VOFI-685806 format. One line per field, with one value per residue (C-alpha): residue in one letter; z, y, x; residue number from 0. Coordinates in steps of 0.2 Angstrom, whole numbers. Layout:
# residues N
resn = A,...
z = Z,...
y = Y,...
x = X,...
resi = NUM,...
This chain:
# residues 405
resn = X,X,X,X,X,X,X,X,X,X,X,X,X,X,X,X,X,X,X,X,X,X,X,X,X,X,X,X,X,X,X,X,X,X,X,X,X,X,X,X,X,X,X,X,X,X,X,X,X,X,X,X,X,X,X,X,X,X,X,X,X,X,X,X,X,X,X,X,X,X,X,X,X,X,X,X,X,X,X,X,X,X,X,X,X,X,X,X,X,X,X,X,X,X,X,X,X,X,X,X,X,X,X,X,X,X,X,X,X,X,X,X,X,X,X,X,X,X,X,X,X,X,X,X,X,X,X,X,X,X,X,X,X,X,X,X,X,X,X,X,X,X,X,X,X,X,X,X,X,X,X,X,X,X,X,X,X,X,X,X,X,X,X,X,X,X,X,X,X,X,X,X,X,X,X,X,X,X,X,X,X,X,X,X,X,X,X,X,X,X,X,X,X,X,X,X,X,X,X,X,X,X,X,X,X,X,X,X,X,X,X,X,X,X,X,X,X,X,X,X,X,X,X,X,X,X,X,X,X,X,X,X,X,X,X,X,X,X,X,X,X,X,X,X,X,X,X,X,X,X,X,X,X,X,X,X,X,X,X,X,X,X,X,X,X,X,X,X,X,X,X,X,X,X,X,X,X,X,X,X,X,X,X,X,X,X,X,X,X,X,X,X,X,X,X,X,X,X,X,X,X,X,X,X,X,X,X,X,X,X,X,X,X,X,X,X,X,X,X,X,X,X,X,X,X,X,X,X,X,X,X,X,X,X,X,X,X,X,X,X,X,X,X,X,X,X,X,X,X,X,X,X,X,X,X,X,X,X,X,X,X,X,X,X,X,X,X,X,X,X,X,X,X,X,X,X,X,X,X,X,X,X,X,X,X,X,X,X,X,X,X,X,X,X,X,X,X,X,X,X,X,X,X,X,X
z = 482,492,486,469,472,478,467,453,464,467,447,445,456,449,433,436,447,429,427,442,460,469,457,462,480,483,473,485,500,492,487,507,514,503,507,525,524,514,519,511,522,523,517,514,503,513,516,534,544,530,529,549,549,538,546,564,559,550,566,577,565,566,585,587,575,586,571,572,562,548,545,543,527,524,538,526,512,519,515,497,505,507,487,494,506,494,475,486,494,478,463,466,449,433,422,434,433,416,414,424,415,399,405,409,395,385,399,397,376,379,391,382,365,377,380,361,356,371,363,348,354,364,347,340,355,358,336,342,355,344,356,356,359,369,382,382,384,397,410,402,396,394,408,400,415,429,436,432,419,432,437,419,414,429,427,409,411,424,410,395,403,406,389,383,394,388,369,375,386,385,375,372,360,347,346,346,361,352,341,356,367,353,350,367,369,353,361,377,371,362,373,387,374,370,388,391,408,406,425,415,398,409,421,406,397,410,415,396,395,408,399,382,391,398,382,372,378,360,359,375,370,355,364,368,349,343,356,352,333,340,346,333,319,335,330,339,353,358,354,365,380,380,378,394,405,403,396,404,396,413,421,409,413,430,433,447,457,460,467,478,484,487,497,506,510,515,530,536,538,547,556,562,554,565,564,550,551,552,538,527,538,522,510,526,533,516,514,531,528,509,512,512,498,487,480,481,471,467,453,444,450,462,481,490,492,489,471,476,489,494,500,504,515,525,527,531,540,544,539,549,537,523,524,529,512,502,511,506,488,488,495,484,470,477,479,460,453,463,458,439,442,447,434,416,403,387,386,399,407,423,414,409,423,433,422,420,438,440,426,436,453,443,436,452,461,448,446,461,465,453,457,473,461,479,487,471,478,458,455,473,470,453,457,473,464,450,464,474,457,453,469,467,452,460,474,460,452,469,473,456,459,477,470,457,471
y = 289,297,312,309,302,320,328,317,317,335,340,327,334,350,346,334,346,354,338,334,339,322,314,329,328,312,313,330,319,307,320,327,310,306,322,320,305,310,319,336,350,356,375,390,404,419,423,414,431,434,417,412,428,424,405,411,423,410,399,412,415,398,395,411,408,396,383,376,360,368,378,361,361,378,372,356,365,371,355,363,376,361,366,380,370,352,363,373,359,348,361,366,374,384,370,362,375,379,358,362,375,366,354,365,373,355,350,364,363,347,355,370,356,347,364,370,353,356,374,367,355,370,380,365,360,378,377,361,369,382,397,411,404,419,417,398,398,410,397,381,389,376,369,358,345,355,357,375,387,397,385,380,400,402,388,392,412,405,394,408,421,409,405,423,427,411,419,435,431,417,412,394,404,407,388,370,373,389,379,369,384,397,380,379,399,399,386,390,408,402,392,409,420,407,402,419,425,443,446,434,444,460,452,444,459,467,455,452,472,469,457,468,482,475,466,483,497,501,484,488,505,496,481,493,496,477,473,485,480,461,468,476,460,448,436,446,433,438,456,456,447,463,475,467,474,490,487,468,457,457,439,433,444,443,462,464,446,453,469,463,450,464,475,461,458,474,473,459,468,483,470,459,468,458,439,440,428,410,398,395,405,419,405,398,415,425,426,438,449,454,473,478,486,473,466,446,435,438,443,425,420,410,417,404,417,435,432,443,439,456,455,436,435,451,444,427,431,446,461,457,439,449,459,446,438,452,456,439,441,460,452,439,453,463,451,443,463,464,449,455,473,462,447,456,462,452,435,423,408,419,434,423,415,430,439,428,425,444,443,428,438,452,444,434,451,458,443,442,458,450,431,420,415,408,399,386,372,368,386,390,373,379,396,391,380,393,403,392,386,404,408,394,403,419,412,407,423,433,420,424,443,442,432,442,458
x = 631,617,624,620,606,600,604,594,580,578,579,568,554,558,554,540,530,525,515,510,513,510,524,535,531,535,552,554,553,564,578,575,580,593,601,602,610,622,637,634,626,607,608,596,598,602,583,581,573,559,556,555,544,531,530,529,516,505,507,503,488,482,484,474,461,449,448,465,458,452,471,479,483,490,503,505,508,525,531,532,545,558,561,572,583,584,588,600,610,610,614,634,636,632,630,617,604,609,602,587,581,587,574,559,559,558,544,534,537,527,513,510,508,496,487,486,477,464,461,459,445,439,436,426,416,407,407,394,386,382,386,398,417,422,406,411,430,433,424,432,450,465,475,489,491,486,467,466,472,479,490,494,498,507,520,521,524,540,545,543,554,569,569,569,583,592,588,596,609,617,632,624,612,624,625,615,601,595,582,577,573,568,554,550,548,536,525,525,520,507,500,500,492,478,478,468,473,476,485,498,497,503,512,525,526,533,545,550,550,565,572,572,577,592,597,595,585,577,569,559,555,547,537,521,521,521,509,496,502,497,481,473,477,471,455,442,438,458,453,439,450,461,447,440,453,443,427,422,408,396,394,409,423,429,433,418,422,440,433,421,435,446,436,430,447,448,436,444,461,451,446,458,474,487,486,470,457,467,473,459,446,445,435,426,420,420,400,398,413,405,401,383,381,387,370,366,368,388,396,400,422,427,426,439,451,454,464,479,493,493,475,473,488,485,465,470,487,487,498,514,513,511,526,537,531,531,552,556,552,560,576,577,576,589,601,600,601,616,625,619,629,644,647,657,645,646,634,637,627,628,619,606,601,601,590,581,577,574,560,554,552,545,533,527,525,514,502,503,492,478,479,485,499,510,494,495,508,513,518,525,535,542,546,556,564,569,574,585,593,596,602,616,623,622,634,647,645,649,663,671,668,675,692,695,694
resi = 0,1,2,3,4,5,6,7,8,9,10,11,12,13,14,15,16,17,18,19,20,21,22,23,24,25,26,27,28,29,30,31,32,33,34,35,36,37,38,39,40,41,42,43,44,45,46,47,48,49,50,51,52,53,54,55,56,57,58,59,60,61,62,63,64,65,66,67,68,69,70,71,72,73,74,75,76,77,78,79,80,81,82,83,84,85,86,87,88,89,90,91,92,93,94,95,96,97,98,99,100,101,102,103,104,105,106,107,108,109,110,111,112,113,114,115,116,117,118,119,120,121,122,123,124,125,126,127,128,129,130,131,132,133,134,135,136,137,138,139,140,141,142,143,144,145,146,147,148,149,150,151,152,153,154,155,156,157,158,159,160,161,162,163,164,165,166,167,168,169,170,171,172,173,174,175,176,177,178,179,180,181,182,183,184,185,186,187,188,189,190,191,192,193,194,195,196,197,198,199,200,201,202,203,204,205,206,207,208,209,210,211,212,213,214,215,216,217,218,219,220,221,222,223,224,225,226,227,228,229,230,231,232,233,234,235,236,237,238,239,240,241,242,243,244,245,246,247,248,249,250,251,252,253,254,255,256,257,258,259,260,261,262,263,264,265,266,267,268,269,270,271,272,273,274,275,276,277,278,279,280,281,282,283,284,285,286,287,288,289,290,291,292,293,294,295,296,297,298,299,300,301,302,303,304,305,306,307,308,309,310,311,312,313,314,315,316,317,318,319,320,321,322,323,324,325,326,327,328,329,330,331,332,333,334,335,336,337,338,339,340,341,342,343,344,345,346,347,348,349,350,351,352,353,354,355,356,357,358,359,360,361,362,363,364,365,366,367,368,369,370,371,372,373,374,375,376,377,378,379,380,381,382,383,384,385,386,387,388,389,390,391,392,393,394,395,396,397,398,399,400,401,402,403,404
């Protein structure tokens, strides 16, 4: 009974994170308790060494930071990482993982629909206030059920890529669930588009190109042409947002503020390469590390972190901690790609889930250049749940290959 309860609680935690991190963590704690009371052994995907090094480097950075109390929130955040062993230990079959992904797609469609309603409301607000929609919206974007548009877009990106993988590679896409998944993909894709989050656009496009390339190489080659045509046909505000990647609108777009963050982070890394400033210390000490040639007031933007998982973790916890995290992500990517090569050609649930897992990791790695995506508990929890679930499928695929051999 505890075993079945652990499975349902783990699934509920993984799905509700799209709506509420508080509810998800309560369910995660209950799933962990049920799992410990069950006869099922607690398992971890084969990521023990990089994960242990990341945790140890974080603890060492905290211990020597001189301000242990300030860094405790980052230690408490390790609770979210329980999603990895809980999902990996409770899910046992490809069918269970497929059901979880379908639940994510349906939930994300609801969240996306809420975001699209918010978008319509914001258009009306800008009109009533008599201001430029673009200038108004960039700082007031849609958030769904989350508190910030980066969280909202980061989660939808993960689910959207899994939905695309389903359509391209799952044999079920030729039967009943196809319309359900297509509707979810259209809604999440539309919400990502009007979310105006450029790093998400770039990461999603690159990961989608991978999926198209593995499906039909010509489709991946055609993607840039389709995207360019879409930009040319897009409304002015959307086209302006795309152009802002190269020609930002001063005091509206965040290009300059990110450069300030990265330069500040580089100064910190040069001074504290091994252990960084300590968890939470980048936020607390940011002003004193800003390069002297940067004029004040600083460009408009958020300076509570350094807007890159690579720069931020190196500055906050040291280069070894950042490299451990990169090693962990690279190993996940390697393991999924290795499993894809082992399964027979042709549509299969294993192929859909493994390719979807690869696409998700690629997107997280690319978006992480421009944003602290894995520092966000909601995005981290969903990513870990997806990673653990795909590892279950990977084990099945590798086991089947061993049996055939």
